[in-house]
N, C-alpha and C positions, 0 to 999 in steps of 0.2 A: 504494500500500500504506500502511496506517495503522501508524504507529510507536507502540510502547508507551512508557510513561514509564521513564526511567532508574532503576535501583535505587540506593538510598542507604543508608548505615549507619542502622540503626534500623528499616528496613522489615521487614514481615512477609511471608515467602515460604511459600506452601503446598506441602507435600510431597504428591504424589498418585500413586496406584498405578493406572495406566490399563491395565495388562496383567497381568504375573505378580505374585502377592502375596508376594514373597520377604521383605518386612519382618517378616511374621508367623512365618516359619521361622527367620530369622537376625536377631533383634531387636538383638543387640549390634552387628552389622555396620551395621545401619540407623542406630543411635544414634551410632556412630562417624562415619558420613558426615554426619549432621545436625550433630554437634558441630564437625567440621572446617570445614564450610561456614560455620557461624555465626562461629567464631573468626577465619576468614580475612577475612571481609567485614563483620563487625559487624552482621549481620542476625539476625532471629529466624525460625526455621523452625517452622511449625505444621502439624499433620496435617489433611488433608481428612477428611471424615466416615468414609470407608472405607479410608483409606490403610494402616492396620495390620490390616485384616480378615483372617480366616483364608484361607489361600491357596485351599482348595477352594471355600469360599463365594464368594470373589471371582471365581473362574473361571466360576461358574455365574450370575453376575449382572453382565453387561456394562452393563445399564441403570443399575446403582448406580455403576459407574465413570464413565459419562457424566454422571450426575447430580452427582457430585463436581466434575467439571470445570465444569459450568454454575454450581454453587453458589459455588465459589471465584472464578470470574470476576465474579460479581455481588456479592461481598462487598467493600464499600468499604474494609475494614481490611486487605485483602490486596493487595500491590503486585506480586507475582510468583508464578510457579508453577514447580516443579521436579519432574521425574519421579523416582520412587524407583528404578525399574529398568525394563528393557525386557521382552521376552517374545515371544509369538507370536500374540496374538489381540486386539490393540486394534481390529482391523477389525470385530469384533462390536459395537463401540460406535456405528458409523456411523448406524444407524437412530434412535438416541436423541439425537443432537447437534442443537442449535439454533444455526445459523450466525449468526443475528441477535444472539444473546447474545455470541458471540465477537467479532463486529464492533462491537457496542455497548459492549464492555468490554475494550478492548485492554490486555493485560498481557503481560509477558515470560513466555514458556513455554520451558523449557529441558529438553532430553533428546535421546536418540539411539536408534538401533536401531529397535525396534518403535514408538517414539514418532514415527517417520516418518508413521504414519497420522494422528496428531494434527497434525503439522506441515502435512500436506496439507489437513486440515480448516481450519487457520488460513489457508492460502493461498486456499482457496475463499472464506473470509470476508473476505479482503483485509487480513489483519493479519500483520505481520512476526513471525516466531518464530525460535528459536535452536537450532541443531543442535550440541549439546555435552554435557558430562558429566552423568550422573545422580547421585543421592545415593549409591547402592550400587555404582556403576561409574564412578568419577571422583573424587567428593568423599570416598569411603571408601577412599582410597589408603593402603595399609599403611605405617605409620610416618610419616605426614604427607603433605601435598599437595606435588605437584611444582611448582617455580617456573614452568615453561613453561605449564602448565595454568592456574595462578592468574593469571598475567599476562594471558593471553588472555581469561579471564572478566572480569577487571577492565577491560581495554580495551573490550570489546564491550558489557558489561552495566552497568558502573558509571561509565564515563568518556566522555560524549558528545564526539565529535570528528569533524570533517568529513573526516578522512583517517586511515586506520589501515593500517599496513604489516603483512602477515601474514608472519612470518619462520619459516624452518625450525627445527625442534627439533634441537639439537646435543648434548643431554645424555644421549641414549640412550633406547631404547624397550623395551617389554615386553608379553608376553601371558601372563606367569605368573599362576597362580590367585591370587585374593585370599584364599583359604582362610577363607571366612566362618565356618565351623564351629570354627575354631581360636581359642580365647580368647586365645592368646599371639601371634597373627599380627602385631599392631602393634608388636611388639618388633623386628621385622626388616623392612627395606624389600625390595621385590621387586627382583630382579637385572635390571639394564638391559643391553641389547645395544647395541653401537656403531651410531650412525646413519650410513647411507651417503648420506643426502641425498635430496631430491626428484629425480625423473627427468623432464627436459623431453624428451618423445618426439618431438614434431613441432610445427610452427607457427612463424611469424615475425611480427614487429611487435607491435602492441597490439590488444587487443580489450576492449571494454567491454560489460557486460551485467548483468542482475540474477541473483543466485544462486538456484538452484533445485535440489532434490535430496534425498538421504537414503540410507538403506540399500537397496542394489540388490535384495536378497532381498524386502524389504517393498514396494518400488516395484512389483515384479513381481506381488505379491498385490493391490495396489489398482488395478492397471491396469484401466481400464474402469468403475470405480465412480464414485459421485457426486462424489468428491473429486479425480478425475483432472484435472490442469491442462488448460486450453484451449490450442489451438494458439498463441494470442497470448501466453500465459504462457511457452511454450517458445521463442518466436521470439527469436533473438539472445541468449538467456540463457547464463549460465555454469553448466553442469550439474556438480554434484558427486555422486559415488557412492562407496560402499564396501561391502564384503561382511562378513557376520556371523561369529560364532564357530562357526556350523555348517560353515564352510569349504567352500562350494560349489566344485566343481572348476572349472578353467579351461573345460572343455567346457560345464558348466552355466552359467557366466557368459556364454559365447558364446550359448547359447540365450536367456538373459534379455535380453542386448543386442539380439539379433535381434528379439525380441518388442517391445522398446522401439522399435526401428527401424520395425517394422510399424505402430506408432501414428503415425508421422511425426515423433515428437519428436526423434530423433537428427539428422534432416536440418534441423531448425529451429535447434538450439543453435549458439552461436558459439564455444564452448570447453568443455573437459572437465577437471575435477579428479577424480583417482581416489585414494582413501585407501589406505594401506598394508594389504595383505591380512592377515587373521588367519592366521598360519602361519609356516613357516620361510622365511627369506630366499631360500633356494635355489629356492623356488617362484614368486618374484615375476615373473621373466621370462616364465613361462608365462601369467600374467594380463595382463602388458603385451601379449604377442603376441595373446591373445584379443581384447583391446580394439582393437588396431590392425587385426586381421583383419576384424572387423565393419565398422570405419570404411572400410577399403579396399573392401569389398563395396559400400559406399554412395558410393564415389568421394570420400570426405572425407579425403584424404591430406595436406591442408594445415591441417586443423582443429587449433588449439592443444590439446595434451594434456599434462598433467603428472600423473605417477603417484607412488606410494609416499609420499603426503602424510600429515601428522600429524593426521588426524581419523578418527573412527569407532571401531572395536573394538580398536585398539591404544592404549597409553598411553605418555606423556601425549598429550593431544589439544588442539587449538585449537577455538574455537567459531565456527561459521559462521552469520551472520544471513540467513535465507531471505527473499528479496524485496528485498535491498539491492543497490544498484549497486556493481560492483567492476570493476577493471581488471587484466588480465593483460598483462604486458610481456615477451614472449618474448625480446627482444633483450638486456635487462638482467636478465632472470629474476627478476622481482618480481611480487607479487600484492598489491593494495591495495584496501581498501574506500574508496569515493569519497564516502560520506556517513555521517553518524551513524546507526546503526540504532535509536536511541532519541531521545526528546525529553525535555528537562529539565522 
């Protein structure tokens, strides 16, 4: 996998709308996210050609969204790319992507949720990308950025290191609304719930593999398309998954996991990381049971599995570099990146 260049203070990072055009509907919220990202890391955020386009126009022009990605990748003044927000139809860009452009211009791409489609396109092109906060769902945190999220972004995108320990968040988590339409929302931080910690469900010893994954809902959509990973990419990998704010039921998750199993992917992976579900903590056990149930059907009862982790649709979140080698140590309960995800 090709590594993009490390981000540095003073770099220009392109904001891009590859799915839903929420910046045109909530411009204040977009500007707050842009400002907080710039202030925290000393970078300059600039908009891609159609990043702020009308939401209805953007929805009918997936080719324009894809063209934006190709354009900022080929712009030598742009060092990184961040998604403005997710959505539900990035998949419509696939016919318009040029994978040789992605491979020939490796740059940091950061986003989550429906950005899973673009992450899989980067995987197809052989370029490392980063599953983490977007401008309007992460950097636009009410009342200022959370230290946990900031430290993860700094470690993974701005500080090349041959070894990075991913630590659990202990500051509290939330799924409260950002209240984008409320002009006074930044006067008050969102209320945090106590963290109960990650749950190590099964597995012993150590496992090393390359990170692969994204939002399970979106992975289910791209299954079988031209960006679906090859068997070799799944083999011995560390698969990370999380579910969206649509809150698919544990039964629906079971169906999605069985479909993933039918592709052969689940039988190839060496470990699973599962993000904290979007919902009430009382529902978490049902999701754990759904995952363990499907793995038991496959005879994978010793596969390392950690759930309720701090990535995906709950906040704050850490950033996962897709394609980077990592190690899970079930005995000491640690997860570590084994290489720098970027080059200086």
